C-alpha positions as CSV (number, residue, x, y, z in Angstrom):
1,M,10.7,-13.4,3.5
2,K,11.2,-10.1,1.8
3,M,9.3,-8.8,-1.2
4,R,8.3,-12.1,-2.7
5,E,5.4,-12.7,-0.3
6,I,4.3,-9.1,-0.4
7,R,4.3,-9.1,-4.2
8,E,2.0,-12.2,-4.1
9,L,-0.4,-10.1,-2.0
10,Y,-0.2,-7.2,-4.6
11,K,-1.4,-9.7,-7.2
12,R,-4.6,-10.2,-5.2
13,I,-5.5,-6.6,-5.5
14,P,-7.6,-5.6,-8.5
15,A,-6.1,-3.1,-11.0
16,S,-7.6,0.4,-10.6
17,K,-7.7,3.5,-12.7
18,C,-7.6,6.7,-10.7
19,K,-8.9,10.0,-12.1
20,D,-6.0,12.3,-13.1
21,G,-4.9,14.4,-10.1
22,C,-6.4,12.0,-7.5
23,D,-4.3,12.0,-4.4
24,R,-6.8,11.0,-1.8
25,C,-4.7,8.1,-0.6
26,C,-1.6,10.3,-0.2
27,H,-3.0,12.2,2.8
28,N,-3.3,9.3,5.2
29,I,-0.7,8.0,7.6
30,I,0.2,4.6,6.2
31,Q,1.9,1.4,7.4
32,F,4.4,-0.5,5.4
33,T,7.0,-3.2,5.7
34,P,10.7,-2.5,6.1
35,S,11.2,-4.0,2.6
36,E,8.6,-1.6,1.1
37,E,10.2,1.3,2.9
38,A,13.5,0.4,1.3
39,M,11.9,0.2,-2.2
40,M,10.4,3.6,-1.7
41,G,13.7,5.1,-0.6
42,G,12.4,6.0,2.9
43,Y,9.4,7.8,4.2
44,R,8.8,10.8,6.5
45,W,5.3,12.0,7.3
46,D,4.6,15.7,7.2
47,G,0.9,15.8,6.5
48,Q,1.0,14.2,3.1
49,C,3.1,11.4,1.6
50,P,6.6,12.7,0.9
51,H,6.5,10.9,-2.5
52,L,3.6,13.0,-3.7
53,K,5.2,15.3,-6.3
54,E,3.2,17.8,-8.4
55,G,0.0,15.8,-7.6
56,K,1.4,12.5,-8.7
57,C,3.0,9.5,-6.9
58,A,6.8,9.5,-7.5
59,V,7.1,5.9,-6.4
60,Y,3.9,4.5,-8.0
61,D,5.5,1.3,-9.2
62,N,7.0,0.7,-5.7
63,R,4.0,2.0,-3.6
64,P,3.1,-0.1,-0.5
65,L,0.1,-2.4,-0.3
66,V,-2.0,0.1,1.6
67,C,-1.7,2.6,-1.3
68,R,-2.5,-0.2,-3.8
69,I,-5.6,-1.4,-1.9
70,Y,-7.1,2.1,-1.5
71,G,-10.0,2.5,-3.8
72,T,-10.2,-1.2,-4.6
73,S,-12.1,-2.4,-1.6
74,E,-15.5,-2.2,0.0
75,L,-13.7,-0.9,3.1
76,F,-11.5,1.7,1.3
77,Q,-13.6,3.1,-1.5
78,C,-12.6,6.2,-3.4
79,K,-15.0,8.2,-5.7
80,D,-12.2,9.0,-8.0
81,C,-11.0,5.4,-8.6
82,T,-12.4,2.8,-10.9
83,P,-11.2,-0.7,-9.9
84,E,-11.7,-3.8,-12.1
85,R,-13.8,-5.0,-9.2
86,L,-14.2,-4.2,-5.5
87,L,-12.6,-6.6,-3.0
88,S,-15.1,-7.7,-0.4
89,E,-14.7,-6.9,3.2
90,E,-13.7,-10.5,3.9
91,E,-11.1,-10.5,1.1
92,T,-9.7,-7.2,2.3
93,L,-9.4,-8.3,5.8
94,E,-7.7,-11.5,4.8
95,I,-5.1,-9.6,2.7
96,M,-4.5,-7.2,5.6
97,R,-4.1,-10.0,8.1
98,E,-1.5,-11.7,5.9
99,Y,0.2,-8.3,5.3
100,N,0.4,-7.6,9.0
101,R,1.9,-11.0,9.6
102,I,4.6,-10.3,7.1
103,R,5.2,-6.8,8.5
104,D,5.4,-8.1,12.0
105,F,7.9,-10.8,11.0
106,Q,10.1,-8.2,9.1
107,L,10.0,-5.8,12.0
108,K,11.0,-8.6,14.5
109,K,13.9,-9.5,12.2
110,Q,14.9,-5.9,11.9
111,R,15.0,-5.5,15.7
112,E,17.1,-8.6,16.0
113,G,19.6,-7.2,13.5
114,E,19.0,-9.6,10.7
């Protein structure tokens, strides 16, 4: 259970067009799975995402779910994003529950040394 299940969750998130220079989602502490961290090449918080380079995401294609869902949900709206549609609160919470289940499983396996 690595990226396959997470990618299935990504498919449930509507596409979104962000205004050039929008970096609102890059200034929040985020959660991610161990496999997403590996895809990003690591992560160290210092007040903004370390992958924000010259106002743009340097790991955009490999960004974690929380970055993808920002601006596409009734719960995480952004005035500078235009999603195909907004996820309802219920849809968002269901995706986040499933994501947390996957993350918890991966963290448990990581602690067990697998």
